[in-house]
N, C-alpha and C positions, 0 to 999 in steps of 0.2 A: 504494500500500500504506500503511495507517495507521501501521505500525510505523516507517516511515522518518523522518517528521517527529518522532515521539516520541523515536527514538534520537538524532537530531541536536539536539533542542531542550532536553532536560533538562540536559545538561552546561553549556551557556552560561548558562541561567537560574540554575542553582545556583552557577555561577562568579560571576555578577553579585551574587547575594545574599551569598556569602562575601566577595567583594571589598568590598562595601558595609560589611559588619561590620568588616573589617580597617581600612578607611579611617576609619570612625566611631571605632573604638577608638584609632587613632593620633591623630586630631584631639582626642579627649577627653583622652588622655594629655598632649598638648602644651598644652592649655588651662589656665587658672587653676583649673579644677575637676578636674584630673587626680588630685588627692589622693583624690577620692571613689572612684576605682577600687580604692584600697588599703584602703578602709574603716577608716581610722585614727581620727582625732579628728573624725569627721563633725559631731558635735553641739557642738563647742567653738570652731570657727573658721569665718570666712567667712559666705557667704550662708546655708548650711545651718543654721548656729547660730541666725541670726535667725528662719528659718522654724520651726525646732524650738521656739523659745520662744513662737511665736504659735499653732501648730497644737495641738489637743488630742492628747495622746499623741505629740507630734511627735518626741520623742527615740527613739521606737520605730518610728513609721510611716515617717518620711522616710529614715532609714538603710536600712530594709528595702526601700523602693522603689528607692533608689539602688543597693543591692547587687543586687537582682533584675534591674534593667536592665543593669547591668554584667556580671553573670554570664551572662545570656542572650546578650548580644553576644559575650562571650568564648567561650561554648559554640558559638554559630553559626559563629564564625570558625575555631575549632580543630577542632570535631568534625563539622560537616556534610560536609567533604570525605571523611570516613571512611565515609559511608554512600552514596556515589555508586553503587557496584555494586548495592546493594539498590534504589535509586531507578530506575536504568536498567532493571533486570529488571521491577520493578513497573510502570514506565511503559509498557513493551512489552506487558505483560499487559492493562492497562486502556486501551490506546491508542484503541480503537474506542468507548469509552464517552463519553457526553456530559458526565459528571461527573468526567472524568479529572483535571482541574486541582484540583478540590476534594479528591479522594481523595489526590492527592500531597501537598496541603497538610496534610491530616489525618495522614498518615504522619509528616511532618516534625514536626508539632505533638506527636504522641505521643512521638516520640523526644526532643524538647527538654523536654517536661514531666518525663520521667524524670531528665534531667540537671539540671533546675531543682530537683527534689526532693533530689538528691544535693548540689547547691550550697548549698541552705538548711541541710542537715544539717552540711555541712562548715563553713559560716559559724557555726552555733551552737557547734560544737566549737571553732572558733578563738576565739570570744568567751569560752567557758568556760576555755580555756587562758590567755587574757590575764587573766581574772579571778583565776585561781589564781596567775599570776605576780605580780600586784599584791599578793596576800596573802602571798607568800613572798619574803623578802629574798634567799634563796639563788638562787631562779630569776631574780629581777630582775638579779642580777649574773652569772648563768650562762645567759642566754637562748639562747646557742648550743646548749645541750643539746637544746632542742626542735627546732631546725633539723637538727642531726645525727641526731636520732632519726627524724624524718620521712624524711630521705634514706636512712637504714639500712633503715627499714621498706619504702620503695619499692623499694630494691635487692633485699631478700630476697623481696619479692612476685614479682619477675621470674623467680624459680626455682620458684614454686609451681605445683601441678597446676591450681588454680583459674584462674590466669592463662591457661594454655594451653587449658583447656577452653572458657573464654569466648571467647578469641581465635579458636580454630578454628571456633566457631559463627558468629562475626562474619565470618569469611572465606568462609563458604558461605551467602550471602544467600538462595539458592533454598530452602533448608530452612525459613527463616522464612515464606516465601510459601506453601509447601505446607502448613505447620502452621496458619497463622493467616488465610489468605485463602480464604474459602468463597463470597463473592459474594452470599449471601442477605441479609446486613446489611452492605452495602458500607462505609458510613461508620464503623460501629463496628469492622469488621474492619480497615480501613485505620489507624484510630487505635491499635487493639490491636497491629497488626503493627509500627508504629513504636515503641510502648512496649516490646514484648518485645525488639526489637532493641536499644533503648536500655538495657534491663536488662543484657543481655550485654555491651554496650559499656562500661557503668559497671563491670561485673565484671572486665573486662580492663584498663581504663584508669584506675580510680579512684586508684590510688597515684601515677601520674604527674600526675594533675590536682591532687592534694594538694600537689605540689611548688610550685604557683603561690602557696601560702601561705608558702612558704619564700623564693622569689626575688622575690615581689611580684606580686599579682594585677593590678597596673596596668602591668607590664613587657611591652610589645608584643614586644620581641626574644625573651624567653623563651617567650611564647605561640607565636610563629612556630616556634621550635625544637621545642618539645614537640608542637605540632600536626603538624609535619612528621613527627616520629618516629612518632606514633600513626597517621597516615595511611599511612605506609610499612608499619608492622606489619600493618595490616589489608588493604591493597590491593595491595601488590607481591608478586610470586612469592617473593622471598627475605625478605620482611618478618618472617616468623616467627623467622628466625635473629637478629634484632636483640635479642630479649629478654634473653638471658643476658649478652652483652657490655655491654648497657646496665645490667643489674643489677650487674655488677662495677664499672662506672664509678661508679654511685651509692654503692655500698659504699665504694669508694676515696675518694670525695668526703667522705662522712661520716667516714671515718677521718682524713683530713687535717684536717678541722675539729676533731676531738677532740684530735689531736696538737698542733695549733696553740694550743689553749686549755688544755692540761693543765699 
């Protein structure tokens, strides 16, 4: 039966890809270039500064490339485990096709492209906030306000209807396949299937991913914790029940930061 190798093969392959992403992130964090994961003073220190001075538009181009690579690795490590149910169902559906592997790759590509778009938007927002902070002496001395604000926003989002609308859609991957897989244009359908799932995944997880800009986008420990929470929310039977306790915890964390700095 063609479904048997498909069912047993997709999980170890995806597990290998995710494990590779985690190991790469860990080695990157431990290396002298680990600071580039945090996209701080990329253009002022080390090898990157020298390259930026040589390349045309280097101060824009190189940070963008470094950030894109780091964000894609982080997304692959944290978010690919959350789409395993969709991949398993789609793998069984296309198991008899000769282009099965390519279709699975297109689904994952569509998913990651959506998260890449979100990452670039978050990066631009982060740069804008840093620029505002540099212009404001008050924010320069009260930078904790931004962190507390992001934590509070993420906590409040855990109680929103949008959060659970998107989460419920992500927890029922068969619905995405029924809506977006027609088979007449298989490559486009697979890419669109991954992208649509990615949109709803961003819809339910964007606030938690923004926390990486608070705790540090190069912190592998926080990546593991947040990735595990998001995977549990989407894949485990009781995962939906995590949202509100997590929201209370984030609001409490924000409150503690505010009290400590008042």
